[in-house]
VOLUMLO-738318 format. One record per residue (C-alpha): residue number from 1; residue in one letter; chain; x, y, z. Coordinates in steps of 0.001 Angstrom, whole numbers. Layout:
{NUM; "a"; "A"; {X; Y; Z}},
...
***
This chain:
{1; "m"; "A"; {-97; 427; 103}},
{2; "t"; "A"; {955; 3239; 161}},
{3; "s"; "A"; {1026; 3270; 3753}},
{4; "d"; "A"; {4864; 2389; 3223}},
{5; "q"; "A"; {4498; 6182; 2551}},
{6; "a"; "A"; {2477; 7138; 5824}},
{7; "h"; "A"; {4856; 5200; 8188}},
{8; "v"; "A"; {7826; 7310; 6401}},
{9; "l"; "A"; {5923; 10361; 7628}},
{10; "t"; "A"; {5391; 8378; 10593}},
{11; "a"; "A"; {9078; 7969; 11364}},
{12; "q"; "A"; {9902; 12039; 10102}},
{13; "a"; "A"; {7452; 13408; 12467}},
{14; "a"; "A"; {7243; 11258; 15524}},
{15; "d"; "A"; {9835; 11125; 18578}},
{16; "h"; "A"; {12526; 9586; 16819}},
{17; "n"; "A"; {13766; 7516; 20237}},
{18; "s"; "A"; {10503; 5972; 20910}},
{19; "q"; "A"; {9318; 2812; 18656}},
{20; "s"; "A"; {6548; 1949; 20756}},
{21; "q"; "A"; {3171; 715; 19317}},
{22; "l"; "A"; {779; 3624; 20088}},
{23; "p"; "A"; {-2186; 2560; 21895}},
{24; "s"; "A"; {-5867; 3045; 20169}},
{25; "e"; "A"; {-6862; 5687; 22806}},
{26; "w"; "A"; {-4609; 8497; 23484}},
{27; "n"; "A"; {-2771; 9239; 27075}},
{28; "e"; "A"; {-423; 11557; 28675}},
{29; "q"; "A"; {2358; 9387; 28027}},
{30; "h"; "A"; {2791; 9719; 24274}},
{31; "s"; "A"; {2331; 13163; 22125}},
{32; "y"; "A"; {-1409; 13711; 20410}},
{33; "n"; "A"; {1361; 13516; 16859}},
{34; "q"; "A"; {2512; 10702; 17169}},
{35; "f"; "A"; {-1151; 9674; 18281}},
{36; "t"; "A"; {-2360; 11106; 15343}},
{37; "l"; "A"; {-419; 9882; 12513}},
{38; "s"; "A"; {-971; 6427; 13766}},
{39; "t"; "A"; {-4284; 6392; 14012}},
{40; "i"; "A"; {-4783; 8015; 10318}},
{41; "q"; "A"; {-2386; 5286; 9124}},
{42; "s"; "A"; {-4679; 2080; 10509}},
{43; "f"; "A"; {-7555; 3969; 8713}},
{44; "l"; "A"; {-5615; 4058; 5347}},
{45; "d"; "A"; {-4285; 418; 5896}},
{46; "q"; "A"; {-8324; -397; 5913}},
{47; "n"; "A"; {-8216; -1518; 9726}},
{48; "l"; "A"; {-10777; 1195; 10876}},
{49; "d"; "A"; {-13437; 3008; 9376}},
{50; "p"; "A"; {-14320; 6474; 8922}},
{51; "t"; "A"; {-16797; 7087; 11323}},
{52; "q"; "A"; {-14737; 5059; 14005}},
{53; "t"; "A"; {-11145; 7030; 13221}},
{54; "a"; "A"; {-13244; 10450; 13303}},
{55; "h"; "A"; {-14213; 9129; 17015}},
{56; "i"; "A"; {-10752; 8110; 18117}},
{57; "l"; "A"; {-9419; 11068; 16361}},
{58; "t"; "A"; {-11896; 13698; 18030}},
{59; "d"; "A"; {-12477; 12424; 21800}},
{60; "p"; "A"; {-9405; 13182; 23623}},
{61; "i"; "A"; {-10239; 16991; 21895}},
{62; "n"; "A"; {-13323; 17323; 23001}},
{63; "t"; "A"; {-12085; 15823; 26747}},
{64; "f"; "A"; {-9093; 18134; 26534}},
{65; "l"; "A"; {-11139; 21183; 25769}},
{66; "e"; "A"; {-13668; 20001; 28422}},
{67; "h"; "A"; {-11196; 19840; 31191}},
{68; "p"; "A"; {-7858; 21243; 30323}},
{69; "p"; "A"; {-4778; 20130; 32535}},
{70; "s"; "A"; {-4085; 23171; 34582}},
{71; "n"; "A"; {-712; 22015; 34480}},
{72; "t"; "A"; {1252; 20521; 31352}},
{73; "d"; "A"; {4651; 20502; 31755}},
{74; "h"; "A"; {4257; 16774; 32505}},
{75; "l"; "A"; {3235; 15928; 29114}},
{76; "p"; "A"; {6318; 14924; 26341}},
{77; "e"; "A"; {7244; 17797; 24827}},
{78; "a"; "A"; {4674; 20243; 26262}},
{79; "d"; "A"; {3658; 21872; 23214}},
{80; "a"; "A"; {939; 22185; 20263}},
{81; "n"; "A"; {2227; 18358; 19062}},
{82; "a"; "A"; {2197; 16788; 22324}},
{83; "l"; "A"; {-1321; 17928; 23349}},
{84; "p"; "A"; {-4558; 17376; 21549}},
{85; "s"; "A"; {-5368; 20000; 18591}},
{86; "s"; "A"; {-7554; 19680; 15675}},
{87; "t"; "A"; {-4568; 21566; 13687}},
{88; "t"; "A"; {-2508; 18397; 14204}},
{89; "i"; "A"; {-5282; 16533; 12488}},
{90; "w"; "A"; {-5478; 18629; 9657}},
{91; "s"; "A"; {-1939; 19199; 9225}},
{92; "t"; "A"; {-1125; 15750; 9610}},
{93; "i"; "A"; {-4213; 14744; 6575}},
{94; "l"; "A"; {-2430; 17470; 4354}},
{95; "a"; "A"; {971; 15854; 5077}},
{96; "l"; "A"; {-327; 13008; 3808}},
{97; "t"; "A"; {-1888; 14349; 1311}},
{98; "r"; "A"; {1391; 16090; -127}},
{99; "l"; "A"; {2982; 12749; -393}},
{100; "v"; "A"; {444; 10984; -3129}},
{101; "p"; "A"; {-173; 11225; -6546}},
{102; "s"; "A"; {-3154; 13687; -7464}},
{103; "t"; "A"; {-5040; 10538; -8224}},
{104; "s"; "A"; {-4095; 8206; -5955}},
{105; "p"; "A"; {-7320; 6376; -3875}},
{106; "i"; "A"; {-5908; 7701; -613}},
{107; "i"; "A"; {-7262; 11126; -1407}},
{108; "p"; "A"; {-10516; 10330; -1886}},
{109; "r"; "A"; {-10077; 7955; 1424}},
{110; "l"; "A"; {-9383; 11349; 3279}},
{111; "v"; "A"; {-12035; 13118; 2478}},
{112; "s"; "A"; {-14642; 10578; 3355}},
{113; "l"; "A"; {-12721; 10827; 6849}},
{114; "l"; "A"; {-13099; 14515; 6647}},
{115; "t"; "A"; {-16485; 13755; 5987}},
{116; "a"; "A"; {-17054; 11689; 9393}},
{117; "l"; "A"; {-14631; 14495; 11216}},
{118; "k"; "A"; {-17663; 16766; 10738}},
{119; "t"; "A"; {-20478; 14770; 12257}},
{120; "m"; "A"; {-18656; 14369; 15498}},
{121; "p"; "A"; {-20103; 15794; 18538}},
{122; "s"; "A"; {-19071; 19003; 19665}},
{123; "p"; "A"; {-17109; 19479; 22960}},
{124; "q"; "A"; {-19629; 20292; 25669}},
{125; "t"; "A"; {-18002; 23835; 26156}},
{126; "n"; "A"; {-17786; 27303; 24469}},
{127; "m"; "A"; {-14667; 28313; 25979}},
{128; "i"; "A"; {-11361; 26978; 23975}},
{129; "a"; "A"; {-8573; 26163; 26020}},
{130; "g"; "A"; {-6118; 29156; 26305}},
{131; "a"; "A"; {-8608; 31772; 25051}},
{132; "n"; "A"; {-9370; 34920; 26785}},
{133; "q"; "A"; {-12989; 34943; 25789}},
{134; "p"; "A"; {-15704; 32440; 24688}},
{135; "e"; "A"; {-15324; 30973; 20993}},
{136; "p"; "A"; {-17137; 28299; 19775}},
{137; "f"; "A"; {-15982; 24947; 18721}},
{138; "h"; "A"; {-18180; 22684; 16670}},
{139; "w"; "A"; {-16552; 20070; 14416}},
{140; "s"; "A"; {-18964; 20678; 11974}},
{141; "s"; "A"; {-17421; 23647; 10680}},
{142; "l"; "A"; {-13886; 21673; 10863}},
{143; "p"; "A"; {-12659; 24270; 13107}},
{144; "g"; "A"; {-9618; 26021; 11693}},
{145; "f"; "A"; {-9056; 23532; 8593}},
{146; "s"; "A"; {-9466; 26369; 5814}},
{147; "m"; "A"; {-6345; 28179; 7838}},
{148; "e"; "A"; {-4305; 25020; 7479}},
{149; "i"; "A"; {-5558; 24824; 3889}},
{150; "r"; "A"; {-4088; 28335; 2931}},
{151; "e"; "A"; {-852; 28090; 4948}},
{152; "n"; "A"; {34; 25071; 2906}},
{153; "w"; "A"; {-1195; 27001; -614}},
{154; "n"; "A"; {1321; 29331; 632}},
{155; "r"; "A"; {3698; 26919; 1419}},
{156; "e"; "A"; {3360; 25109; -2061}},
{157; "i"; "A"; {3262; 27766; -4084}},
{158; "v"; "A"; {7399; 27939; -4446}},
{159; "d"; "A"; {9552; 26735; -7310}},
{160; "d"; "A"; {10155; 23030; -7164}},
{161; "k"; "A"; {13639; 23509; -5480}},
{162; "a"; "A"; {11957; 25137; -2082}},
{163; "e"; "A"; {11768; 23414; 882}},
{164; "d"; "A"; {8745; 23545; 3437}},
{165; "d"; "A"; {10923; 25434; 6636}},
{166; "d"; "A"; {8478; 23309; 9013}},
{167; "t"; "A"; {9087; 19448; 7609}},
{168; "g"; "A"; {11732; 19726; 5499}},
{169; "h"; "A"; {9325; 18407; 3065}},
{170; "t"; "A"; {10472; 19305; -699}},
{171; "c"; "A"; {7567; 20887; -2292}},
{172; "t"; "A"; {6859; 19670; -6138}},
{173; "p"; "A"; {4285; 19623; -8967}},
{174; "t"; "A"; {2946; 16404; -7101}},
{175; "s"; "A"; {2598; 18134; -3850}},
{176; "l"; "A"; {830; 21231; -5128}},
{177; "a"; "A"; {-1755; 19286; -7482}},
{178; "s"; "A"; {-2388; 16996; -4649}},
{179; "m"; "A"; {-3572; 19202; -2121}},
{180; "n"; "A"; {-5746; 20939; -4818}},
{181; "a"; "A"; {-6783; 17754; -5951}},
{182; "l"; "A"; {-8196; 16985; -1974}},
{183; "i"; "A"; {-10162; 20705; -1541}},
{184; "a"; "A"; {-11169; 19812; -5304}},
{185; "q"; "A"; {-12953; 16463; -3737}},
{186; "l"; "A"; {-14341; 18263; -594}},
{187; "t"; "A"; {-15545; 20911; -2851}},
{188; "a"; "A"; {-17657; 18973; -5287}},
{189; "a"; "A"; {-18570; 16154; -2135}},
{190; "g"; "A"; {-19921; 19811; -526}},
{191; "v"; "A"; {-17831; 18908; 2640}},
{192; "a"; "A"; {-16281; 21808; 2556}},
{193; "d"; "A"; {-16220; 24931; 86}},
{194; "f"; "A"; {-12852; 25775; -1656}},
{195; "k"; "A"; {-14192; 27195; -4896}},
{196; "r"; "A"; {-11649; 29986; -4738}},
{197; "y"; "A"; {-8877; 28310; -4620}},
{198; "a"; "A"; {-9783; 26697; -8058}},
{199; "i"; "A"; {-10282; 30616; -9130}},
{200; "w"; "A"; {-6584; 30978; -7946}},
{201; "a"; "A"; {-4916; 27953; -9537}},
{202; "l"; "A"; {-6740; 28576; -12798}},
{203; "r"; "A"; {-5854; 32226; -13022}},
{204; "d"; "A"; {-1986; 31058; -11755}},
{205; "a"; "A"; {-1544; 28643; -14729}},
{206; "l"; "A"; {-3650; 30186; -17324}},
{207; "e"; "A"; {-3367; 34064; -16896}},
{208; "n"; "A"; {-593; 34597; -15585}},
{209; "p"; "A"; {2685; 34339; -17521}},
{210; "p"; "A"; {5738; 32582; -16808}},
{211; "g"; "A"; {7538; 34066; -13894}},
{212; "e"; "A"; {5117; 36766; -13092}},
{213; "t"; "A"; {4560; 36949; -9284}},
{214; "n"; "A"; {1008; 35331; -8519}},
{215; "n"; "A"; {-1904; 35554; -6043}},
{216; "a"; "A"; {605; 33628; -3422}},
{217; "g"; "A"; {3089; 37013; -3969}},
{218; "r"; "A"; {5952; 34332; -5553}},
{219; "d"; "A"; {7500; 33370; -8418}},
{220; "c"; "A"; {5946; 29588; -9937}},
{221; "e"; "A"; {6505; 27584; -12810}},
{222; "l"; "A"; {4523; 26117; -14919}},
{223; "d"; "A"; {4752; 22801; -13648}},
{224; "h"; "A"; {3623; 23299; -10157}},
{225; "l"; "A"; {334; 25526; -11755}},
{226; "v"; "A"; {-1491; 23225; -14903}},
{227; "p"; "A"; {-1009; 19833; -13198}},
{228; "a"; "A"; {-2889; 22027; -9536}},
{229; "a"; "A"; {-5269; 24030; -12368}},
{230; "v"; "A"; {-6227; 20555; -13954}},
{231; "v"; "A"; {-7426; 18903; -10972}},
{232; "w"; "A"; {-10333; 21385; -10599}},
{233; "v"; "A"; {-11652; 20523; -13920}},
{234; "v"; "A"; {-11151; 16986; -13590}},
{235; "y"; "A"; {-12910; 16563; -9744}},
{236; "a"; "A"; {-14812; 19893; -9353}},
{237; "g"; "A"; {-15366; 20689; -13412}},
{238; "k"; "A"; {-18892; 20760; -12952}},
{239; "v"; "A"; {-19503; 22942; -9237}},
***
């Protein structure tokens, strides 16, 4: 399976000193980053269905938001990677998407997972942990996912020798097309509305002369932009 690529991602993002099998439920002995990678990998290996996977991923976040710990110093690498966070889910899904071709069956499977995540019960609180003001959190809106898409889009619209500062991932024509294939399929399925990216992708590929500054304010090669535009026609041409 393309799970070999998922295993590579797990090895890159997880704690390099820990080789233990992660439990089926998150606990404070493991970072949520590791737990998320392991869970989604199991899902891609066909060991879990979308709803099961969504529950496993969201239950720790709901619990954390409802009962935030007063002291997180005891957690491994007590940061955003260690604590339950929806951002970790989004970044993991997008990182996996960037590893596979735009035609990979993994992408529609990730669409099914995002669809299931929208149906998950929201935490019984209106306060986001650490926020000064009440801030609603509803899984039905995929909170923070649009922002993660935008950040990844900006990182991808670079030349093919540029490197992502956060992960060391080399941006390629394939990775940009794959990310657009994901959001095009989400748009076509009515899971989320990313039509603005279709406009940007088509404009950058078809209207801007090669080398001209594009929507992200960077120079970009056509071998990045054209495949990214094509997937919108293929997967969401009727939207």
